N, C-alpha and C positions, 0 to 999 in steps of 0.2 A: 262739245258744248253741253253743259249740265246745269239744270235749273236748281236754284236753292229751294229749301223747304221753308215752312212757315216760321219756325223759331229763328233760323239763320237770317231770314229776311227781316225779322223784327229788329235785329241789331243794325241792319242797314237803315231801316226807317227811323230808328232812334238817334242816328248819327247827327250831331250838331256841333257848332264851334265850342259850346260849353260842355258837351258830352260826347267826346270821341269814344267810339265803341271798340277799343282794342284792349287786349290783355298782354302781359309780358312778365319778364323776370329781370332781376339783377343777379348775374352769375359771375363769380370771382374765380380766376384761374391762376395757377402757379406755373410759370414757364420753365421751372427747373427740370421738369421731366422731358421737355422738348429737345430735339437735336441741338447741341451746343448750349442748352440752357437759356435760349432766347427765342422769342417769336416775333417776327415782323408782321406788319399789317399785310404785306404782300403774301406772306405765308398763309394767313387766314383767308385771303381771297382765293388762293390756289386750292386750299383745302375745301372750301365751300363749293368751288366750281367742279371739283372732282366728285361731289356727292349730290349734285342737284337732282339726279334721276331717282334718288331714294325718297323724295318727298313730292307729293302732288301739290302742296301749298305754294311752293316757292316760285313757280312760273305761271300761275293762273291769276287772272284779273277778273274783276266784276264788269258786267255790262247790264245797265239798268234799262228797263222798259220805259218808254216815254210816259210821263204823267204817273208813273208807278202803278200802272194798271195791272201788272202781274209781277210775280217774283223775278228777281234778277237771275242772270246766268253766269256761270263760270266758263271762261274760254282760255286757251293757251295763249299767253300774251305775245303777239308778234314783235313787240318792241322791248322785250325783256333785256334789262341791263343790270347785271349783278352789282356793279360798282355804285349804282344809285341806291341800292338797298343796304349796302355795307358802308357805314360811316366811321369816322375816326376823330376823337377828341382827347384832350388831356386835362386833368384837374390842375388848377393853380396850386402852388405850394401853400400849406404844407401837405395837401393831399390826404385829409383825414376823413373820418366816417361822415361827419356832418356835411362836408363839401360834396361827398359822393352822393348822399341822399338828395341834396339840393339839385345837383346836376341830373340825377335820375328822374326826379319829379318834373323838371323842366322838359326833358326829352319825352317823358310819358304824357305830358299835357298837350303836346302838339298833335293834331289829327293826322292821320295817314292820307296819302293821295290815293283815292279810290279809282283813279284812272290807270293805276299800275297795280301789280300784285301787292296786296295789302299787308306788307310786312317790312320791317326795318330792324337791323342790328347795328348798334353803335358800340364800337370798341373804345373803352375808356382807359387811358394810361395814367400814370402818376399816383397810384395808390401806395404811397410810401409810408404813410402814417395811419393806416387803418388798423386798429387793434385786432390781434388774432391772426394776422396775415403777414407773411414775410415781405420785405421791400421788393419791388420789381413785379408784383402781381398786376394783372390787368383784368378788366371786367367787360362783359357783354351786357348792354341794356337792350332787351328784346321787346319788340312790339309786333303783334299779329292781330289782325282784326278778328273780333269775336264771331263774325259770320263764317270765318274759315275754320276755326277750331274751338273745341271746348277743352276742359282740363285734361281729359284722357287722350284726345287726338293731339293735344299739345305735347304730351309725352312722346308720341310717335315722331313729331317733328324734332324733338330733342335727340331721339335715337338717330335721326338722319344726319345730324351735324356733330355727332360724337362717336367715339370708338371705345372699345373695352381695353385697349392697350395703347400706350403712347406712340409706338412705332408701327401701328397697324397699316398695311398697304391699302391703296385705293380700292374701292369695290370693283369686282370684275363684271358687274352687271352692265350690259351695254346700254348706252343712252339713246333711246329711240324716240326722244321727244320731237314733236313737230308743232310749229306755231299754227294758229288758226286765224282765219279772216274775221275781223270785227263785224258782226251783223249790223245791218242798217235799221233805221226806225221802222220801215215798212215791214220787214221780216219779223221784227220783234212784236209789232202790233198784231200781225197775222197769227203768230203763235199764242199771244194773249187771248185772242178771240176764240181760238179753239179750246184753250184751257178754261175759259169762262163757260163754255158749253159743257165741258166734262166735270167741272168742279162740283156742281150739285150732286152728281153721282158719288164723288169721293166723300162729300160731306155726309151723305146718307149712309155710306159704308162705315165711316168712322162713328157716326151716331149709333149704328147698330152694335159696333164693338164696345161702346161705352155702357150699354144697357147692363151687361153682367157686372161691371164694376160698380155702377150705382146700386144695383140690387145687393151686392156684397156689402157695400157701405151701410145701407139701411139695415141689413141683417146684423152687421157688427154692432151698430148702435143699439139695436134691440137686445142683443145678447150681451151687451156691455163689454165687448172685446176692446173697445176704446170709447172715449167720451169727449164731448165738446165742452170746454171750460173757458172762463174769461181770461185764463193765462195766455191764450192765443190771440187776444185782442191787444195790439201794441199801443202803448201810451204815446203821447205827443212828446218829442224830444227836440233838442237843438240840431240834431243831425238830419231831420226830416223837413227840409225846405229847399228852395231853389238854390242851385249851386253856381259858382263862378267857373271860368275856364282854368283856374290855377289849382295846382295840386301840391300835396305834401305826402311823403312816404317815410315810413319808419318800420322797425320790427325788432324782434328778439329771437335768438336761437337758444335752444335748450337741449340737453342730452335726452335722447329718446328713451333711455332707460328710466330717467327721472319722471318723464311724462307717464310712463307705464306704472311706475311705483305709486303715483298719486291715486291710482285706482283702489289702493288699500284703504282709502278713506271710507269706502262703503263696502266692507267685507261681505255683507249679506247680499249684495247685488253684484252684477258683473258688467260694470260700465266699460265702454270701449275708449280707445284713445281719442276719438272724436268727441265723446262726451266730456272727457277731461279738458280738451281744448276749448269747448264751449263754456265750461265752468270757469276756466282761466280768464277768458274774454269777459264773461259776466262779472267776475271779480274786478277786473281792470276798469270796466265801465262804472262799477259801483264806486271805486276809489276816485276816478276822474271826475264824475259828476258830483260826488259828495264834496270834493274840494271846491267846486264851483257853486255849491248850494243849489244844484239843479237836478237832483236825483228823483226820478218819478217813483211814486209809491208802488205802482204795478211793475211786473217784470218786463223788461225790454225783450223783443223777439228778433230772431234772425231767420233769413231765408237760407236754407242749406240745400244746394243743388245735389241731385242724386244721378249718377251716371247709369244709363240703361243701354250703353253701347255693348253689343255682343262681340265675341271673339273675332268673327269674320268681318266686323265693321271697324276694326282697330285702326286701320290706316285711312278710313274714309274722312273726307272733309266735313265740316259742319258740326252741329251740336246734336247730341243724343242724350238729353238730360231732362229729368223731372225735378220736382222741388218739394220740400216739406218745411213747415214752420217749426222752429225750435226756440222755445223760451229760454232765456239766458240766466235767469235767477239773479238779476241785478239788484233786486230788493233784499237779498239775503247776504248778510256780512259773513256768517260762519261758513268756512270752506266745505266742511262735510255736508252740512245741510244744503248748500248750494249745489254740490255735485249730485246729491240724492234727488233734488228737485229737477235738475237738468236731465238726469237719467230717466226719471219717471215720465217727463213730458216728451222727450225724444222717442221713448219706447211707444208712447201713445200715438205720436205722429207717424212713426213707422208703420204701426198697425193700420192706421187710416189709409196711408199711402199704399200699403200692400193690398188692402181690401179693394180700393178703386183700381189699382194697377198702374204702376209708374209708367210703363210702356204705353198704356192707353192715354195717359195724360199728355205724353209727348206726341202721339199720333193726332190728337185733337188740334194741336198747334199747327199742324202741317196743312190745314185746309182753311185757315183764316185768310180772308182777302187782304192783300197787301195795301190796297188803296185806303181801306178803313184804318189799318194800322198806321200808315204814314200820316193821314190826316189827324188821327188822334194824337200821335206823337208830336206833331207840329203845334197843335192846339195846346197840349200839355206844357210844352216848352215856352211858347210865346206869351201865353196868358198868365204864367206863373201860378198854375193851379196848385202846385205843391205846397204853397203857403197856407192854403185853406182846406185842402182835401186830405183826409187821413190816409196814411200809407198802410199797406197790408203787413209790413214788417219794418223794423227800425234800422237794420243793417244786414249785411251779407256775410256769411262764414262758409267758405268753400274749402273742402279738404281734397288735396291733390297728392297722391303718393308719388314719390320720386324714386330714382334708382337706388337699390339697396347696396350697390357696389360702386367703387370709384369709376368715373368715365373721363374721357379726354377729348379735347378739341384742338386740332392743329398740333398735337403732341403735348399740350399743356393740360395739367390735371385740374379738373373742376374741384376747387377747394370747398365751395359752399354755394348753395342756392340762397344767397343772402336775403333777397326780397322777392316776393311775388306780387305783381302789379295787376290791378283790376280796374274795370271801367265803372264810372259813377253816372247817375242820372239825377234830374231834379227830383227831390224828395228822398234821395239816397246819397247823403254826403259822407258816408263812412262805410268802408268795406274791409273785410279780413280774408286772408288766405292762410290756411294751415298746410304746410308742405313738409315732406321728409326727404332726407338724402343721407344714405349710409346710416350712421348712428346718431344723427342729429334731427331735431324737429325745429321748424321755423314758423313763427306767427308774424305775418306781415300786415301792414296797415296802409291803405290808400285813403286819403281824405281830401275834401275841398279845403283849400288854404284859408278861406274866409270863415269856414265853420270850425276848423281845428287849427288855430295859429300856433299851437304849442305841441307839435307831434313828439318832441323829446320827452315831455312830461307824460304823455299817454304811453309811450314806450316804457317808461319807468314804472307806470302803473301795471303794465303787463308783467314786468319782471317781479314786482312786489307781490302781485296776485299769485304767480307761479311759486315763488319762494314760500309764501304763506301756506299754500296748499301742500307743498312738499314737506314742510316742517310739521304740519298737522298729521300727514300720513306717516312720517317717521315716528312721531310721538305715539301714535296709535299702534304702530307695529311693535314698539318696544314695551308698551304698557302691559300686555298679558304676561310677559316674563317676570314681572315683579310680584304678581299675585300669588303664585305657588310658594314663593319664599316667605311670605307673610303668614300663611295659614299654618305650616308646620311649626313655626316659632311659637304660636299661641298654644298649640297642642302639647309641646314639650314642657311648658311652664306648669308648675304644680298648682296653679291658681284654681280655685273652685268656682270660677266665674261661670254663670249659667250659659254664656255664649259658647263655651267649649264643651259643654256636657250635652248628652242626648238622653235625658231621663224619660221614663214612661209617664210620670205624673209631674205636672208643672209645680204643684205645691211642694213636693219633695225637693226639687232643685232649689227653691227659695230658702229652705231650712237647713240644707246640708252643711253650710259653713258653721252654723251655730251648733248643730248636733255633733260635730266632730270634736268639740271641746269636752264633752262628757257623754257617758253611755245613757244617762237618764234624760228625761224631757225637761229637767228643771231650768236650764238656761232659757229655753223657749217660754216656759211658764213665767219666769222672772221678767222677761221682756213684755209679756202680756200684762202682768200686774202693773208694771211701770206705765204702760199705756193706759191702764184703767185709772190709775191715780190722776193722770193728766186729763182724763175725760170726765165729764160731769154726769154721764149716763152710759148704760150698757149698749144702747143703740148706736151711740157715737163710736164705741169701741168696735162694734161689729162692722160699722161703715169703714173704719180704717183698715180692717183685715181684708175685706173683699177687694179693694183696689190693689192691695199688695199681691194677692193671688192672681188677679187678672194680669197685672204687670209681669209677673214671673212667667205666667203661661204664654204671654205674647212674646217675651224674649226667648223662651225655650222653643216656641214654634218657629221663630226667625232663625234660630241656630240650626234647625233641621234643613 
């Protein structure tokens, strides 16, 4: 019996019919590598059953304290039934990408039963006309409650249900799992009373831990290590209002090398892949909202989670994340300028987060009373405050690194992590996940269907933004190769142009073409007399000569 922490409990408190708090994936598999080139649903059941001992998540359920007076507890479910958590459906013909997205969105929109271990995997067959995948592939639509995992511990769950080879034997680790008795209300209320007595001490300890972080933040502001600007204040957008229970999902996949190549747009900086992804999303939102004549003048912002999970916490359940605010540069059309803007603002946000301490921010959330969180969440949802209260950010962009090598489940090769699914709340009707697998990168979108009824158009905006940035990066990469070829050509020509000469006196450069015709100064004098005849006074003649000298001097100086 293990108690949840503050952040994990907040996902339980926020759970509502319109806002189910689970995350997941759409994973596409090719059964050609499995024995006989075919995988039955029974094979998947047997495969999962043989690996249950590798994951803490799969057989634990939540027990809530009456009236939410304290954080819930994890217990080993005495009524665990694997076949309840593994489902099986098939797409109607023709089995294309759009049908797969619709089916995935419908599965993702349904809340989990929190009286059972909070996860479900649905096997989807009939993917016969999905571009980029051979006929006969099948998919997993996964759902795991956010109280149980974050992005990094979700990777640990992925490792539990996958192998590194298609014919890997079952694990030799013994299954020592034992079910637990479900605690009664009296026992839970007794524990909550004791925790209520201890909690002020925990709060005092955490408050003491935050003092150095606050001091560092103040010191950083004074030293200008980072600064607070209006770019971190999000504008009001169509995505920041109350949501419905309906969902849409979409996404694009890109070669990881192309994502990295886009970093050449800012050669004087060193943006990371995550900065490029933020700039791509910023460009997509620019295109999407411009088409609807609804683009805000200020930059939209994203909440970007930061994992603070240590190596020894890799397999622990729950969330170990902090967050930073990342402006997306949606007000900037130029790809290079947008990437430069995003890099500058994210670097500033990282400096602020580092000064305060990401781990400290996570620790603070662990001592918030659940009762107040639950009451606040219910008030927020029922009164539709999201329509009138400004949100601290416009969307979410979370980056989850995936396996760099191929992995297998029940012998079938994971072809791609086609979509990553995320939870939404009132005021947050659009969210993104950036994930990698082998040599591909994926940008996935989860949105409220009422807020974004055209996810295919937004997906195309993501693709167009990526291609625009890649084309600009390639053009910039080839541009320096043309400059050296132009300069030698100018030097080889016998032209007496002042641009190609480096004289010591600017006046000499202006007169050399004329002086080369004769050894005397007569041609120059002739030119002067002609100018004199056209002038009515010597003062005007002098005025004409001075600008000529100044112009020649300026050109000669530029040639240096």
